[in-house]
N, C-alpha and C positions, 0 to 999 in steps of 0.2 A: 478403615473409611472407606465406604464402596464408592465405586468412581461412578461419576453420574453420566453414562452413556448417552440415555434415552434425552438428556438435555441438550447436550454437546452437537446429538445427531439431528436434533427439531431445528437447531440454531444453524446449522450446517445446511440443511434439508431447505429451511423456511428462506434463509438469504438467496440459496439457487434459485427456487420458485418463484420468487418474490422478482428478484433481477430479471429472472430468464420473461415473467409475464408482463411487467413493467415496459421492459425496453421498447417493444414494438411503440408504445405508449409513447414514448420518450421523441422514437426515430421518428414518429409523425409530428411531433410539435416541432422538435428541429428544423425540420422540412420546409414547413408553414412560418416560420418566423428565419428561416432562413439559415439557421445555425449549423452550417455544413462545411465540410473541408473540400474546398473547391481543389481542381486539378491545374497543377503547374511544375517548375522545376525540382527537381527532386523526389519529385510523387510518380506512383506507378498505377494511379487510378486513372479514368478519361472520364469521371463522371463527379460530379458533388456527391460526399458522403456525409450524413449527419451526426455530429458530434454530442451522440448521445448516451454513450458509455460511460463517461463519471458522473450524470444524472442518473442511470437506471442502477449502478452499482452502489452510490449512495441512496437508494431507495431500497434498495437489497439488503441494506444493515442496516438502518434507522426502523422501519418498518416492522421486522421482525422482534428489534432488539425493544422496541416501545411494545409491541404484544407481548414479549416475555416478561417485561415490567408489571404490565397493568395484571397478567396473570399471577405474578407475585406476589403484587397487592390485596387481589382478591382471595388470596389463599389456596390457589390451585396446587394442587401435588403434583408437579411435571416430571420430579425425579426422586432418586431415595434421598439427596441433599438438599433437595429444594430450599430448606430452612436455614442450613450454610448459605446457598448461594442467596436468601432475601437479605441475609444477617449481612454477609460483602457489599451487595449493591446499595443497601440502605447507609452504611459505612463510607464506601469510596461514592456516594451519591455525587458530591460535589465535581470531584476529577472526573467522573463519568460525564456527567455536564459539560464538563471544559472539552475532554476531548470529540465529544460528539459537534461541541459548537465550532471546536478547530476544523474539523471535516467539513461542515457546512460550508466555512468560510476560505477551507483551502478549494472546492469545488466553485465558491463564487467568484473568488480570484484566477481560477484557470477559466472558469466562463469569461469572465471580462477580456480575458486573452486573446479568447478563443474570437470573442464579438469584434474588440477593436484592436488587436494587435498589440497589449499595452508595451510601452518602452522598458528593458530593462531595469531602469534604476525605481518607476513606482512597482512592479513588481516584486522587487527585491525587496522593496522596507513591506508589502502586504505578506510575505513570506516570515520576514523577520518579524514582524508584529503577531502573527499566528504561535512563530516558536517560541518567543518570550512568553507569551498567554499558557504554553503548554509548560513550557517550564519552572512559572510559578504556580502554578497548580498543582504539576502530577510528579512522579518521583523522577527526581535528576541524576543522570550521571556524576558519580563522582571519583571513580578510578582510582580509588584510594587516597584522596587528597582528602583532607577534611577541611574546606574552605568553599564558604556558599559560592564567593566571586567565581571561582572556579568552576563549577560545578554547572553553574549559572554560565556560562560560556560554552562550556563544552557540552550541556544540552542543545544550547542554542544554535552551534555547530552542526553538532549532528543532525538537527531536524534539518536542517537549509540545506545539507549535503545530503540525505537519501532522498529528500522532494527533489531535487536536481538531478541525482543519479537516475529515477526514476524519469524525470521529464525527459532526460537525453533517452531512457530506453526504448523510448515510445518511438521505435523508427521503423517499424517493420510489424505486420498484422501479427496479433496474437504476443508478442515479444513483450512486450509492457506488463500486461495483464498477468501472462503465465507466470512470470516470474515473480509479481506479486503473490498470484495465489499457492506458489511453492513456496517463497518465504513465509505467508502466513500459517500455511499449515505445519511448516515448521516449527514454529512460534507456537503452536496451537500445541503441539505433540509434548514440547518442553513443558509449557507453563501445566497441561494437564497433567503430567507426567510427576510433578512437581507438588500436586496440588493448589497450582494457583487459578482457581474455577473461573476468576471473572476476569482475568487477560487471556484464558485458553477461551472463552464464552466470545471476547472480541475478534481473537483470530479467526475462529471458524466460523463468525459470521461472514471475517472480511473475504475468509477463503472460498467459501458457500458463492458470494455476490460477484466473487471474481471469474469463478468459474460457469456461473449462469449467464454471465456477458460473453465466453468466447465462442460460444456457436454461432455468432453473430459476427466475430471478430476473426476466426481463424476458421481454416486457411482462407479461407474468401469474406473481405470484409464487407458487413453488410450498415456497420456504425461502427465509430472509431473512439476512442478514448477521449481525442482531443485532450488541451492544456488541463481540463478539468477534471479530467478522471485521473491523467498522468498526477497530476499535483496530490488528487485524493490517493491514489497509491501510495505516493513515497512517503505520506502524511502518513498513514497510515503504519505500513512496516516501519517507518521509524520511531512510532509513537510503542508499536508492540517490541522494538527489541530494548526499550527503555523500562518496560513496566516490569519483567519478569526477575525474580531474584536467582540471578545465576551463580553466582556465589553464597552459596550458605552454608550453617554447620552441617547438614547433611553432604553438603559437595562443596569440602573446602578447597577445594583445584584453583590455583590461582590463576588459570588460565581460562577457566569458565567464561569467567567476563569477556575473552573474547569470541564466545559465542555469535552474536550478532554480524561480526565480522565476516564469519564464514556462512549465517546464510544469505547474508549480501552480499557475497565475492564477486559476484558477476557485474552488477549493476558500477558496485563501487570502483571497481578496477575499470572500468569501461570507461567512469566518468575521469578520472586521471588521466587515464591513457589519452581521450580526444584532450581535455583542458592541456595536457603536454604539449599535445602536436599541433594545436592552436595558437599556445602560447612561441613554439619555435617556427613556425610558419608568421609571426608575426599579425596575425589575426586573434580577435575578440574573443575568448572562449564562450563565449555564450552564443555565438553566432553559428546554425546548425552545419552540416558537410556529410561526405559520406565516409567518412575512417573510422566511425562504430564498428565494434566486433561483428555485427552480423553481415554490416555493408562487404568488410573483406573477405567473411567466410563466401559470401554471394561472388568477390570475384574471380574467389577460387576454384569456379567453377559448381559449387553448391546451389542447388534450388533454395527458393527464399524460403518455401516449409520445413526442408530438411536442416538450415540453415537457424531457425526459431527451434526446431525438435531438439537439436542437437545441444543449443544453449539452453534450454529448459533440464536436459539431460544432466550437461557439467552444472548446473547453478544447485540442481537436486544430491550430486554426487558430494559436492564441495560443503552444500549443507549439511548432507547428516553427519560430516566433524563436529555438527555442534552436539549432536546427540551426545556422544562420546564424551565429550568433553562437560 
């Protein structure tokens, strides 16, 4: 089977360019409606920064996806395996629609939090609703346990955990978006190598969109992801970790199911660390502080830019273990 390189390259480049061009427009809109992150305690910027990242990344994913779907419907021969991609798109249309709806819902939820600073319970209920919807419509995590209730519970817990892990990691310029792009790239390569072209398509779109955002966010930020963006990144990575068949007849390695844990090792480990530290200190785990890995590296004397680059490098190295599995 010929690898549809042109199709994936078009998805990656389309998402990158769309985000890159859309962000200035969303940035102006955010300034006009006062959707900004104001200076304050635990913040290093001294002027309001537009929270345009999530909206731009979502645009960078959905517009190329819609354009590609329309092209396939019209019979445009984008790649050598166009007919297989079109078949997969038709067969999994409902699942893809739910994934897209969940992405939009996560951005709306994060946007409400950015605008009104939602209390923890309403935000959790919103996350839970989206996680339940995804578990009902998409492939669920089983961990080799043939029980529907168990698979629902594990899948919902996974989505909630990864979403909040990336939300917590959005604490330094470029950190959350960069980790998201690295994770999406690794899931894209794994899925493409196994012939799971639709999964790879979503992953390449996510990677391209996040890389398109980074010039506006790293090393100096002209826009932030905001909760809308960090919710979106976490949601996309959670879904991308669920969709591929890591354990297959061709790859019957039982530890292959651990691949997502290696790809997402840094945000998951950081989440566990700060939750334990806050709990031991008698503080609510959802109240932010400066005990994240990035903050600790800065306190060791490393600049913020180098700390982010170092975390990116470690994440890429650990994630590469998933390729071996």
